[in-house]
C-alpha atoms as one frame of an Amber mdcrd trajectory, in Angstrom:
protein
  -3.647 -26.928  -1.361   0.039 -27.673  -1.980   0.769 -29.317   1.382   2.178
 -26.193   3.056   0.575 -25.065   6.288   0.290 -21.346   5.547  -0.079 -19.197
   8.659  -0.168 -15.611   7.388  -1.969 -14.000   4.453  -1.068 -10.432   3.500
  -3.381  -8.747   1.016  -3.231  -5.487  -0.866  -6.301  -3.253  -0.506  -7.075
  -1.289  -3.686  -7.789  -3.495  -6.684  -7.365  -6.661  -4.615  -9.456  -6.594
  -1.445 -11.781  -3.800  -2.591 -14.106  -4.158  -5.560 -14.332  -1.454  -8.191
 -16.854   0.407  -6.025 -14.371   0.543  -3.154 -16.306  -1.996  -1.063 -15.407
  -5.205   0.776 -17.767  -8.071  -0.008 -19.589 -10.051   2.668 -17.853 -13.182
   1.335 -14.447 -11.629   1.992 -15.466 -10.684   5.526 -16.826 -14.172   6.256
 -13.672 -15.823   4.912 -11.387 -13.646   7.056 -13.446 -14.437  10.136 -13.272
 -18.178   9.360  -9.508 -17.950   8.920  -9.143 -16.205  12.262 -11.219 -18.878
  13.983  -8.848 -21.448  12.483  -5.892 -19.649  14.062  -4.602 -18.005  10.876
  -3.542 -14.382  10.497  -4.810 -11.975   7.843  -3.014  -8.643   7.432  -3.578
  -5.681   5.125  -0.446  -4.610   3.216  -1.037  -1.333   1.421   0.526   1.815
   0.067  -1.931   3.695   2.277  -1.288   5.220   5.679  -2.517   3.281   8.695
  -5.043   6.069   9.281  -6.711   5.207   5.972  -6.484   1.430   6.509  -8.435
   1.468   9.767 -11.908   1.487   8.155 -11.111  -1.673   6.205  -9.576  -3.419
   9.211 -12.756  -2.626  11.127 -14.916  -4.042   8.335 -12.919  -7.290   8.350
 -12.931  -7.542  12.140  -9.154  -7.308  12.473  -8.963  -3.854  14.053  -8.532
  -5.447  17.485  -5.560  -5.933  19.818  -3.022  -8.462  18.623  -3.491  -7.772
  14.915  -1.023  -6.052  12.622  -0.752  -4.035   9.420   1.785  -3.024   6.780
   1.348   0.498   5.422   3.202   2.929   3.160   4.369   0.145   0.816   6.255
  -1.505   3.658   7.517   1.758   5.111   5.407   1.296   8.250   4.687  -1.932
  10.124   2.332  -1.517  13.046   0.468  -3.344  15.777  -3.184  -2.609  16.478
  -3.658  -1.885  20.179  -7.391  -1.169  20.232  -9.202   1.944  21.329  -8.195
   3.673  18.106  -4.486   3.267  18.886  -1.665   1.661  16.931   2.011   1.157
  17.744   4.705   1.431  15.093   7.066  -1.535  15.058   9.094  -0.406  12.066
   9.299   2.821  10.044  11.304   3.884   6.983  11.049   7.561   6.079  12.479
   9.861   3.433  14.977  12.347   4.902  13.640  15.899   5.039  16.421  17.195
   2.780  15.563  14.646   0.081  11.849  15.415   0.350  12.503  19.140  -0.076
  14.705  18.475  -3.112  11.913  16.429  -4.677   9.267  19.055  -3.901  11.363
  21.744  -5.567  12.146  19.717  -8.694   8.785  18.021  -9.250   6.507  21.022
  -8.707   7.398  22.675 -12.044   6.922  19.348 -13.842   3.520  18.807 -12.255
   2.535  22.333 -13.260   3.311  21.567 -16.920   0.639  18.871 -17.124  -3.033
  19.724 -16.862  -4.561  17.895 -13.894  -1.322  16.577 -12.356  -0.711  17.484
  -8.747   1.544  16.553  -5.855   0.711  15.319  -2.366   2.788  14.093   0.569
   2.530  12.061   3.756   4.353  13.470   6.774   6.141  11.618   9.556   2.877
  11.198  11.479   1.210   9.478   8.555  -1.045  12.423   7.664  -1.862  13.530
   4.128  -0.521  16.987   3.254  -1.516  19.210   0.334  -0.776  22.713  -0.827
  -3.737  25.037  -0.644  -3.490  25.876  -4.347  -4.294  22.299  -5.378  -8.018
  22.346  -6.070  -7.959  18.722  -7.251  -6.886  17.484  -3.821 -10.494  16.607
  -3.006 -10.354  13.906  -5.698  -7.589  12.104  -3.833  -9.358  12.721  -0.516
 -12.352  10.855  -1.894 -10.157   7.936  -2.930  -8.439   7.427   0.425 -11.248
   8.825   2.605  -8.689  10.819   4.558  -8.885  14.588   4.726  -5.741  16.426
   3.674  -4.013  18.878   5.973  -3.239  22.052   4.033   0.097  23.845   4.019
   0.840  27.095   2.201   3.921  25.555   0.601   5.736  22.239   0.858   8.917
  24.179   1.579   7.491  24.912   5.030   7.014  21.259   5.948   9.304  20.140
   8.781  10.717  16.674   9.260  10.970  13.481   7.273   8.257  12.147   4.947
   6.852   8.688   4.313   6.308   9.368   0.621   5.457  11.906  -2.075   2.671
  11.265  -4.580   1.911  12.477  -8.072  -1.698  12.096  -9.174  -2.632  12.515
 -12.841  -2.945  10.941 -16.293  -0.892   7.763 -16.688   0.942   8.958 -19.794
   2.027  12.138 -17.997   3.098  10.182 -14.936   5.320   7.956 -17.070   7.272
  11.066 -18.060   7.406  12.203 -14.438   8.699   8.772 -13.410  11.475   8.859
 -16.010  12.501  12.320 -14.806  12.450  11.315 -11.123  14.464   8.126 -11.710
  17.226  10.184 -13.324  17.062  13.264 -11.105  16.892  11.396  -7.787  18.841
   8.217  -8.547  19.920   6.627  -5.289  17.704   8.949  -3.243  14.223   7.588
  -3.870  12.404   5.020  -5.977   9.268   5.277  -8.113   6.388   2.853  -8.341
   2.815   2.874  -9.550   0.098   1.888  -7.070  -2.579   2.673  -9.682  -2.464
   3.930 -13.260  -3.204   7.471 -12.080  -0.937   7.387  -9.016   2.872   7.530
  -8.992   4.615   7.131  -5.632   8.089   8.388  -4.734   9.241   6.480  -1.682
  12.497   6.002   0.259  15.173   3.760  -1.232  14.926   0.123  -0.160  11.305
   0.360   0.957   8.825  -2.117  -0.475   6.019  -4.369   0.682   8.300  -7.407
   0.586  10.569  -5.824   3.170   7.619  -4.827   5.360   5.954  -8.241   5.199
   9.271  -9.977   5.899   9.783  -7.790   8.967   6.297  -8.642  10.245   6.691
 -12.368   9.571   9.976 -12.399  11.517   8.313 -10.463  14.349   5.587 -13.106
  14.490   8.011 -16.006  14.183   6.487 -17.168  10.897   8.840 -18.297   8.092
   8.226 -16.656   4.733   7.585 -20.107   3.276   4.320 -20.061   5.270   3.250
 -16.606   4.054   0.788 -15.877   1.231   0.797 -12.436  -0.394  -1.760 -11.265
  -2.933  -2.000  -8.145  -5.051  -2.671  -6.517  -8.395  -0.295  -3.593  -8.999
   3.354  -2.669  -9.390   3.824  -1.882  -5.717   2.860  -5.495  -4.890   5.695
  -7.122  -6.862   8.217  -7.321  -4.028   5.890  -8.994  -1.544   4.639 -11.512
  -4.111   8.240 -12.464  -4.845   9.149 -12.643  -1.137   6.174 -14.802  -0.136
   6.015 -18.556   0.014   3.026 -18.183  -2.285   2.559 -15.042  -4.369  -0.939
 -14.626  -5.790  -2.000 -12.202  -8.523  -5.726 -11.542  -8.806  -7.377 -11.922
 -12.224  -7.320  -8.160 -12.817  -3.602  -7.766 -12.001  -1.274  -5.859 -14.318
   1.119  -7.998 -16.419   4.234  -7.359 -14.287   2.390  -8.510 -11.178   1.160
 -11.635 -12.935   4.743 -12.419 -13.958   5.953 -12.039 -10.364   3.274 -14.328
  -8.917   3.275 -18.080  -8.366  -0.471 -18.203  -9.000  -2.650 -16.107 -11.310
  -6.204 -16.347 -10.004  -9.203 -16.749 -12.252 -11.067 -14.552  -9.732 -10.932
 -10.755  -9.725 -11.304  -8.135  -7.019 -14.968  -7.846  -8.045 -15.592 -11.517
  -7.234 -14.231 -11.828  -3.678 -10.684 -12.817  -4.619  -9.556 -12.732  -0.981
 -12.196 -15.292  -0.019 -11.103 -17.517  -2.890  -7.471 -17.469  -1.732  -8.403
 -18.152   1.881 -10.535 -21.168   0.967  -8.026 -22.562  -1.551  -4.761 -22.081
   0.319  -5.167 -20.923   3.926  -7.867 -23.208   5.347
């Protein structure tokens, strides 16, 4: 411990909370329960939609009234009401016109690369795919959230939380360079995994979402711990009183962190952080 009475721990899900088999260890569950008994708060902060985060909140025992979550890389901050219901406290979405411009420009690029495809999340937090994308089931398996099929993205009404490109990392790097130039000032790009590039609204990041939640709870950021492993975790690690990179974190995330753990996602990193810094 460093003498600070931390009150809130926000953890990424994929590559941080989950092991490489997509599971939450019993040690992580026990540590979260112990933290809750001690009056501390543990919150999931993910690029996922709140629909996809529910199963993990249930496993940890935090899918109960009075608990909170940060989804869509900070684009959605929500309160868990119980009975399968959540209430949005804060939402940042991509304007429909911008989303349609991105769909039109990125579709030909995705088509050029074998195995690259595009997905989107609508303003209700649901995963949307075009019927022609046979590979969509691969992403479905990753997020455990069935995609709703549309004939064409041009038919989608309303604003979007984000647009995703799924494919080989080297191809996605080219797509990211194109998007940063083509849509400068309209959206930002970040990797949430090597095979997953996210195009999200300008100004949205996990640091902003966690800061909003901490203010809502009356907790200063100096008493907040954030932990993660990927590029979309950088902002919250920098915003936190204590930013923690797990052992398997990418170099940029390690550089942004105050602490680089010697424990990976496969060895109950969340439990290690709770016992070292939160209890």
